[in-house]
N, C-alpha and C positions, 0 to 999 in steps of 0.2 A: 503495499498500500503505500509506505512510504517512497518510494522509488519511483512511482506516477507521481507523484507531490512534485521530485527529485527532476525527475526529466521533462517534467510540464516549466514548471520553472524554470530548466534550462534553454526548452525551447523559449519561452516567453521573450526572456534574457536574451538570449541568440537573436529572436527576430528584433530585439531593439535594440543592439547594437547595427543591424543589416536597417534597419528605417532610416536608424539618426544618420549613418556613414550616407545615406540615398539624401536625405536632407540637407546636411552638409555638404554636398556634391553641387545637388541645385543649389544652392545658397552663395555658397565660393563659384560658382559661375556667372554669380549677378544677376539673375534672374528676378529675383523679388526684389532690388532694389529698381533696373529696369522697368519694373510693372508698374512702382509707385511711382514712379519719377514719370512716367507714358500720363499717370492718372492726378498728378498730383496731389500724392499724395505721400511724400517724403517723412512727415511727422509719423505716418504708422508704420513704419520699415519693422520695429519691433515685433511690431500688432502681427505682422503677415508673417515673421521667421515663426512665432510661436505658431500660428497657426497652422503654418504648414508641418513642424513639430507633434503638434497633435494630430494632424487628417495621420500621422504616418503611425502616431502608437494606435489610431479608434481602426486605422486598418490591417495592421498586425496584430490582435486583439481578436478583430472582426474574422481573419483569416485562421487565426486559431485556431478558435469558439465558432464552426459553422454553425448559422442556423436562420432563420428568416427576419428581415426586420418589418413588419405589420404596416410601411411604409403609402401603398396605394403607386396610385400611377401618378398624383402632382409628386410623393419622396422620389419615382422613377427618374421624371421629368428635374427635378429639383441635383440630384445621382448624376445624370447625365452630361447638366451644365459643368458641375464643376470636374467631372472627369474628363469633357473635354477641352477646359481650362487645364488642367494638369498635362494632355499629351500637348497642348498649344505650349505650354512650359518647357515642357521637351524636346519639344521641336529648335525651341528658340535656343536653347538648352546646345543639343547638337548642329548649330548652325557656327554659335561661339568656337567650338571645338576641333570643325571643318574649318574655321582658319587656321588653329594651333598646327595645322600641317607646313601649307603655306609657308608660316614663318620657321619652323623647324628644316625644311627643305632651303631655306634659303638662308639659314643660318649654318646649316649644314655646307652647304660650299655644292649640295646636289643639285648640280643642272640638268643634266640627264640619266631617264629612264626613270623618271617620275611616273608614266604613263603603268611600265613596271611596277612601282611599288604600287601602285592603287588596285591595280590586276589580280597580282598575288594576297593586297588585304580584303578584297574582296572574295576569292578564290579557301583563302580562310576560313573565312565567316561561314561562306555555304558551306563548305566541309564538315566545322565543328558541329554547324547546326545540322547536315544529313546524318551529322554522328550521335548528335541529342537523339536523333528520333528515329532512328532504324534500334538505333540498343535500347528505345521504350523507355523513356526517362521522362518521356512527357506523358504529365497525366491530370 
């Protein structure tokens, strides 16, 4: 019995670590301050960052304890809006990360072979995804 509590607590703490790493990544890329600058609410950046952390913790708990929330159609619409905002934030963050490759290539003096590097990265991602799905790890 105590082993189940220990494993549950370990899983929850591990999820908190992963969720906080994800939130730290989003915040460090500057997505939250950029949104605050666009909406002219820079004085509420700490509130936005706390909401990101709370959302990650809540998502962690909800994914650990699977259940249904009786929110109805209105709750689904609100969830869809927030999920879309989150996805848009990741798209912006990905755009920021793509800029890093150009800066790295320029500083490393890589002037030839950039298309080969990009193709190798894409093949690595594709092969890794195929390996992941064919091994049956996706559930």
